[in-house]
C-alpha positions as a printed NumPy array, in Angstrom:
array([[ -6.443, -12.024,   7.098],
       [ -9.961, -13.346,   7.043],
       [-13.487, -12.326,   7.846],
       [-14.595, -15.471,   9.676],
       [-18.305, -16.363,   9.74 ],
       [-18.349, -15.492,  13.449],
       [-16.75 , -12.109,  12.86 ],
       [-13.623, -10.405,  11.685],
       [-10.339, -12.122,  12.499],
       [ -6.927, -10.788,  11.526],
       [ -3.852, -13.011,  11.776],
       [ -0.363, -11.645,  12.343],
       [  3.001, -13.345,  12.888],
       [  2.316, -13.945,  16.598],
       [ -1.104, -12.462,  17.266],
       [ -4.689, -13.032,  16.259],
       [ -7.146, -10.146,  16.417],
       [-10.547, -11.778,  16.89 ],
       [-13.993, -11.281,  18.449],
       [-14.109, -11.205,  22.238],
       [-15.831, -14.017,  24.143],
       [-18.406, -13.454,  26.885],
       [-15.998, -13.941,  29.817],
       [-13.429, -11.694,  28.112],
       [-15.99 ,  -8.878,  27.958],
       [-16.231,  -8.921,  31.756],
       [-12.422,  -9.003,  31.992],
       [-12.136,  -6.021,  29.633],
       [-14.615,  -4.066,  31.763],
       [-12.402,  -4.719,  34.778],
       [ -9.381,  -3.567,  32.741],
       [-11.26 ,  -0.297,  32.038],
       [-11.988,   0.184,  35.744],
       [ -8.338,  -0.446,  36.628],
       [ -6.882,   1.536,  33.679],
       [ -4.31 ,   4.232,  34.219],
       [ -6.231,   7.511,  33.81 ],
       [ -3.584,   8.518,  31.247],
       [ -4.802,   5.786,  28.888],
       [ -8.542,   6.569,  28.759],
       [-10.499,   9.796,  28.349],
       [-13.282,   8.723,  30.715],
       [-14.836,   5.569,  32.139],
       [-17.756,   4.632,  29.881],
       [-21.15 ,   3.409,  31.025],
       [-20.757,  -0.281,  31.949],
       [-23.907,  -1.526,  30.199],
       [-23.116,   0.395,  27.012],
       [-19.502,  -0.764,  27.043],
       [-20.459,  -4.412,  27.482],
       [-23.178,  -4.161,  24.823],
       [-20.655,  -2.685,  22.389],
       [-18.151,  -5.457,  23.117],
       [-20.986,  -7.953,  22.63 ],
       [-20.914,  -6.881,  18.963],
       [-17.184,  -7.566,  18.861],
       [-15.921,  -8.762,  15.51 ],
       [-18.433,  -6.768,  13.457],
       [-17.858,  -3.288,  12.046],
       [-20.875,  -1.134,  12.89 ],
       [-21.127,   2.613,  12.268],
       [-17.342,   3.016,  12.428],
       [-16.973,   0.875,  15.572],
       [-15.066,  -2.421,  15.655],
       [-13.742,  -4.121,  18.796],
       [-11.35 ,  -7.08 ,  18.694],
       [ -9.452,  -9.101,  21.265],
       [ -5.683,  -9.227,  20.948],
       [ -4.996, -12.951,  21.262],
       [ -1.599, -14.499,  21.949],
       [ -1.581, -18.308,  21.894],
       [ -5.279, -18.534,  22.774],
       [ -5.2  , -15.928,  25.55 ],
       [ -6.712, -12.456,  25.356],
       [ -3.93 , -10.01 ,  26.236],
       [ -5.797,  -6.813,  25.372],
       [ -8.171,  -5.107,  22.989],
       [ -7.959,  -2.992,  19.847],
       [-10.785,  -0.973,  18.376],
       [-11.996,   1.635,  15.987],
       [-14.357,   4.214,  17.426],
       [-16.125,   7.448,  16.641],
       [-15.34 ,  10.231,  19.123],
       [-18.5  ,  11.62 ,  20.73 ],
       [-17.517,  15.23 ,  20.108],
       [-16.403,  15.022,  16.483],
       [-17.779,  12.822,  13.733],
       [-15.181,  11.374,  11.396],
       [-15.224,  11.891,   7.629],
       [-15.751,   8.83 ,   5.418],
       [-12.601,   6.726,   5.178],
       [-11.148,   7.96 ,   8.485],
       [-10.861,   5.524,  11.381],
       [ -9.848,   6.389,  14.918],
       [ -8.106,   3.576,  16.79 ],
       [ -7.693,   2.718,  20.441],
       [ -5.561,  -0.062,  21.894],
       [ -5.038,  -1.401,  25.38 ],
       [ -2.734,  -4.207,  26.443],
       [ -2.973,  -5.927,  29.797],
       [ -0.032,  -4.934,  32.01 ],
       [  1.5  ,  -8.423,  31.832],
       [  1.683,  -8.245,  28.009],
       [  3.417,  -4.875,  27.673],
       [  6.985,  -4.413,  26.502],
       [  7.016,  -7.501,  24.254],
       [  6.171,  -5.863,  20.911],
       [  2.543,  -7.041,  20.993],
       [  1.129,  -3.514,  20.785],
       [  3.289,  -2.773,  17.759],
       [  2.24 ,  -5.975,  15.972],
       [ -1.454,  -5.509,  16.807],
       [ -1.425,  -1.911,  15.583],
       [  0.434,  -2.841,  12.385],
       [ -1.853,  -5.709,  11.37 ],
       [ -4.97 ,  -3.721,  12.313],
       [ -3.765,  -0.7  ,  10.32 ],
       [ -3.079,  -2.955,   7.345],
       [ -6.563,  -4.495,   7.594],
       [ -8.218,  -1.061,   7.785],
       [ -6.466,   0.061,   4.597],
       [ -6.916,  -3.219,   2.728],
       [-10.385,  -4.319,   3.842],
       [-12.215,  -1.301,   5.309],
       [-11.33 ,   1.253,   2.595],
       [ -9.514,   3.533,   5.029],
       [ -7.935,   6.69 ,   3.632],
       [ -6.478,   7.687,   7.018],
       [ -6.091,   5.936,  10.358],
       [ -5.513,   8.026,  13.476],
       [ -5.29 ,   7.632,  17.233],
       [ -5.052,   9.973,  20.191],
       [ -2.89 ,   9.455,  23.243],
       [ -1.781,  11.383,  26.279],
       [  1.388,  13.387,  25.536],
       [  3.076,  11.678,  28.507],
       [  2.322,   8.16 ,  27.245],
       [  5.836,   7.518,  25.937],
       [  5.235,   3.802,  25.353],
       [  2.219,   4.37 ,  23.108],
       [  3.913,   7.198,  21.27 ],
       [  6.873,   4.895,  20.57 ],
       [  4.52 ,   2.218,  19.207],
       [  2.918,   4.708,  16.803],
       [  6.311,   5.9  ,  15.593],
       [  7.705,   2.371,  15.151],
       [  4.686,   1.42 ,  13.047],
       [  5.234,   4.502,  10.864],
       [  2.531,   6.818,  12.138],
       [  3.329,  10.525,  12.559],
       [  2.431,  13.094,  15.18 ],
       [ -0.039,  15.37 ,  13.377],
       [ -1.766,  17.442,  16.046],
       [ -1.886,  18.569,  19.647],
       [ -5.318,  19.447,  20.987],
       [ -7.5  ,  19.708,  24.057],
       [-10.553,  17.487,  24.626],
       [-12.291,  16.16 ,  27.764],
       [-10.417,  18.836,  29.767],
       [ -7.086,  17.22 ,  28.87 ],
       [ -4.214,  17.625,  26.466],
       [ -3.883,  15.007,  23.717],
       [ -1.603,  14.272,  20.799],
       [ -2.961,  12.751,  17.6  ],
       [ -0.938,  10.306,  15.54 ],
       [ -2.009,   9.304,  12.028],
       [ -1.036,   7.597,   8.826],
       [ -2.592,   7.893,   5.381],
       [ -3.067,   5.137,   2.837],
       [ -0.238,   6.648,   0.761],
       [  2.058,   6.743,   3.776],
       [  1.227,   3.15 ,   4.672],
       [  1.72 ,   1.923,   1.105],
       [  5.083,   3.686,   0.841],
       [  6.296,   1.936,   4.029],
       [  5.413,  -1.465,   2.564],
       [  7.265,  -0.958,  -0.727],
       [ 10.746,  -2.511,  -0.908]])
């Protein structure tokens, strides 16, 4: 895992989490437009979204966006973000992940989430990492559980039901011990 001069990069067994390139930002906007409504709370403002992704690779005010790269190809995006309706306490990071449809079902989401979680605990001083998903998103829920995260809450936000998964530093460290 390195913080490259051009931004944060995190290497895993198969994947590289790295800053997005200009053309990939446009592709990720199109992915947002085409996203299953189950996977996003709302469609963000295009200019704001693209400006945020333009800062990809740099942690800023709790926000970090990275491409999920497989063999030189962007197959999705992973991020930390601060929910608009509830500020996060220091040391808490909320994560979002989206894989392109062609990359799903291959274990890439699990690897990306695991190496990102590890980086947040090791390099960003995280005490807790959490992520919401739609209760019906069985694939994402399975990824959280396989990586060792636990269902911690059910709640309502943006006129929808959500489930929150999380893992603490202690929980993560205990999973890594032999």
